[in-house]
Structures are given as structure tokens and as C-alpha cells.
Phi, psi and omega in degrees: 000330185267357182275151182281132177291138175095348179233109182299153177300144179067018180242133178281171179298335180273002176092358180272134183268151172242122177297149187298328180293325179288322176299316179298316179297317180299317179297316180298315184298321181277322185295321183294345181254009183265000181230332185302328179301330179269311187286341182287346183284321186307309184294340181241021184299317181297317180292322177296318178299318181292320184288323185253006177059051178265127174277181185297324181293317178295324177295323176296320176299318180298317180288338178275345184302321179304310181297317181296314182291317179299324180291311185289312183281325180301327180295341182260355188295317181296320177298319177299319182293336176291333179275319188250350191082163180300314186291319178297322179294321179293321177299313177300322180297314179297323177298319179294320178299312182297312182297315182294315183288322178294315184289325183291335178293343179257356185296143180251359180225156181296320183296314180295319179300315181294319181296317179291327176297319178298319178301313180296316181294330176297318176297318179297322181300317180297316178298318179306317185284319192267339179297318175301322177293321175300316179296316181298319182290321189253356187287322182055229181283353180259025184299312180297321179298313181293324174298321177295317178299317181297308181296320180294318181290324174301315179296321178297315179296329178284324188276328182302314178297326179291323180285322187259350186303310180295323180295315180294325180289324181062209181261356179287128179304332179266009182294342179297334181293316176294319182300326179271322187290332183299333182281337171291322177296323179296320178292321178297325180292334180273346188295310184293314176304323180288332173298319179294321176299316181296321178294321181287319184282336185087193185293326175054061184294158185294317195243010187296133173073011184249146180296151183241053182298332188254017180300131178086354178264127184282143184298331181290354174288344179269120178293327177296317179297318180295314179298320181293325178294322178292314179301313180297318183295314183291318178293327176293322176303313179297317182299315184281335169297317181292319176302315188276328192237343185302314180299321180291323176300315178295319179296319179293337177278354175116359179281148177288163185304314182295319180294317179296318178297324178296319179296318177296325179291326177297315180303309181289323184294332178293346173296342180292304174295329177298321178293333177280322188276311193293321177301326178292317178295321178299320183283331192236334190276134175277357182249032183300322181298322178297319179295322179296320175300317179299323178296320178296320178298318179298317178301313181299318180296319181294314180293325178296320177297317177297325182290320188266326185199068185296328183271358177248130183053042183303325181293327182292318179295323177296321178296315179300314180294323179294319177292320175302329179290354173300346177300330182294305177296334175297314180296317179298316180294326180293334179300315179277329183286335182256018174224150182263311188263143176305325179297316179291326175302314178297317180293320178296315177298319179291337175274312186294313190289315175299315178298316181296316182288336173296318174295320182296326182294331181291328186298299182300322179294315180296320179296316178296318180293316179297320177295320181295320182285315186275337180079009178210175180262006184296306182295315178301318181291325176297320178297319180295321179298315181296323184289340178298327179294322178297317180300315182297315180300316178292323180294323178298319179290318182294333182281353178301141185284068180233156179249134179299321179306314183292321179294320179291320181294334181277351181281125177299135180282140181288139178294146179286133180299138178090356180270000000 
């Protein structure tokens, strides 16, 4: 039902097929590199602040950069893919990620570090938008499987820096450079294989051969798209707050750096089973809304634990927050599950993710600023608890069994002026 008419599964617009194993490898190679640039900062944030003379406000800006960059650059990703094709855009994205992350590890000033971080995040933004469209075009009957591979690998890429960051940094004050730079090397290692994938698949344009029933209709006309953008945005806010501040919250509660990093890694690492489970539930379960409510309850429980006793049962609060983070693979799977055509999938992804990440960017900065002003984590954690209710409400609407394509097609087209 979800495949595009006229284009066989696993076939590019140019008629060349990609075997499912190659599609899976391609998804893994790009997905594993779309999060380490952001999550690797948290475990060495204190050392980074000391080395580059960053105050709390500047650190808040740094933690907000993923959302800001993903929002601004993500809005341009579909337009870029019209020039280069999906595959060419992903290759360029991986090159930007590798260059930015490798070079920022050598930066000697805060301004240069921030500029190179923006370059890397710009590459990640393009990948965020276009990988779902790549999956939709080549997934065929394995769409749920590839969504699981994508979500799981994203979680793996987010959790590895949190788990290994403190270990790689060691006790050397300059150890943060190795801790950050290794993820640039990982992106560089994926660049050449993806060039080969792009050569085999061809240009793979976004919209070739597909009907344009919704041309001229804005995505915000779809209530499902709007609800999904809010759901995606609020859960992304929580994810990037946790990437940037969870380890520091634990450290401020008295945990050692390695222990705090482990708790943050548990939170992110639970996205791995979440990435396996939630795409299947999105595709098959009639009780998806109930599961979304459960995710919100877990988030509230985790933040409440951090608020009341972060140094007691620290692992339990991390488990609750990690399960609440299953909202992320749920949102990703809904992008493909609530659209029929790859073109609409790309447009939906291009609408949801910039809007969502704009909301997400506010979170880490607001949390850092509130902590700086109040001198404690009480007010920031209370804000996070309240926002979980917003996420659940939007998720319940986004989970309704409706297609964005159909909602857009049902919108009356505006008459052309002068006619």
C-alpha cells in the first residue's frame, strides 16, 4: 500500500536496482554518523569549557547548535537533492561531517570550534532529511526492517560517544580532542563506500516519475504533518537536552565523570532496542497511541528521579529516560508510515525535521540558561516534565492511521490570481 506506483521496489528512477543488503549497509554507514558530532560533547563539556574559555551561556549555545543547524540547513536539503540527487546530497553531507568533526578537534579558539561544529551539523542535517526518502524509495517490502536498522544505528551512533567519551579523554586535559576527533575519522571512513553506492544507484532524484497531485499545496495543510512535527520537535528537545546536560546533571549530583557518562550512555543506548521495536509497532500495532502515552509516563518518571534523588538509583532514572526516548524511532518510523510516495516522504521529512529541530534547539539553550540563573536543576527539570505532556498529545494525533498524501490532496487548491 505504501509503495509508489510505477517504480518497482529497490529500483532507482534510472531503472538500476540496489540489492537489499547494499541498501542496508548504506543506511548503516550514514546513520551511524548522524549523531556523534552532537552527543560526543556532553562527556567532555567541562574540559571543553576550560580549554576554550566557554562560559555557561556559550556552552548552552553549543548544546543548542544541533537543533538550530538541523532546522536551518534541513529546510534546504530537499532543494539540494533536486540538484544533486538523493545520493549525491548524502555523499556531500558525509564529507561535511568528516571535515567539520576532524578539524574542530584541532581548533584553538571557541569561534573556530563553533564554526566547524556548524559545518559538521550541516552535513548531518542533510542526512537527517534525505535518508528516510532513500529508505522509502529502496525499501520495498522491507520498509519496516530498514526503518528499524536506521533507528537502531542512529541510537548506536548517539550512545557510543557517551559511553566512550570519558575513556577516550582519559586524565589528560587535552584528551577531549581525541574524544571528539575519532568521530570525524568514522565519518571519513563512510565517505568512500557511499560514493560507490551513489555511483551504482545513479542520481536517484527525489521526484522522478511520481504523480504531483499535491503540487502547490503547503505541508502545513496536513494536520498529521503538523502533529508529527510537534511530536518530533518535543522529543528531539528532550534528546538533545539529554545529550548535552544529562551527564552534567549526574556529575553535579555527585557522580564521578565516568559514572555520569555511563548513565548518559544508558539513556542513549536504550535507543538501540527502541529502534528495533518501535518501527515494527508503528507498522503493525493497533495500540500505538497507548504506547506513546507509556513513553510519556517513562519520561516523567525519569526526570522526577533526577529531580528528587539523582545520586540514588541513578541507573533506574536512566532506564526510564531511555525508554521514554523510544519516541525518537517512533517519530522516524511515522515519517515513512504516514506517507505513500517517496516524494511526499522527502517533503514531509523536510517539513517535520526543520520545524522539529527548531523547537529542539530551544531546549538545551533554555535548560542551560535556567540552570545558570537559578543555580540548580530544579526549574529546568520541572520544565522538561511539563513538556512531556505536550509530546504525548501531539503523538496521539500523529499516530492516527491517516496519510499525509491524502490530507494534502483533499485541500482545495487556491485560484491563480488574475484568472
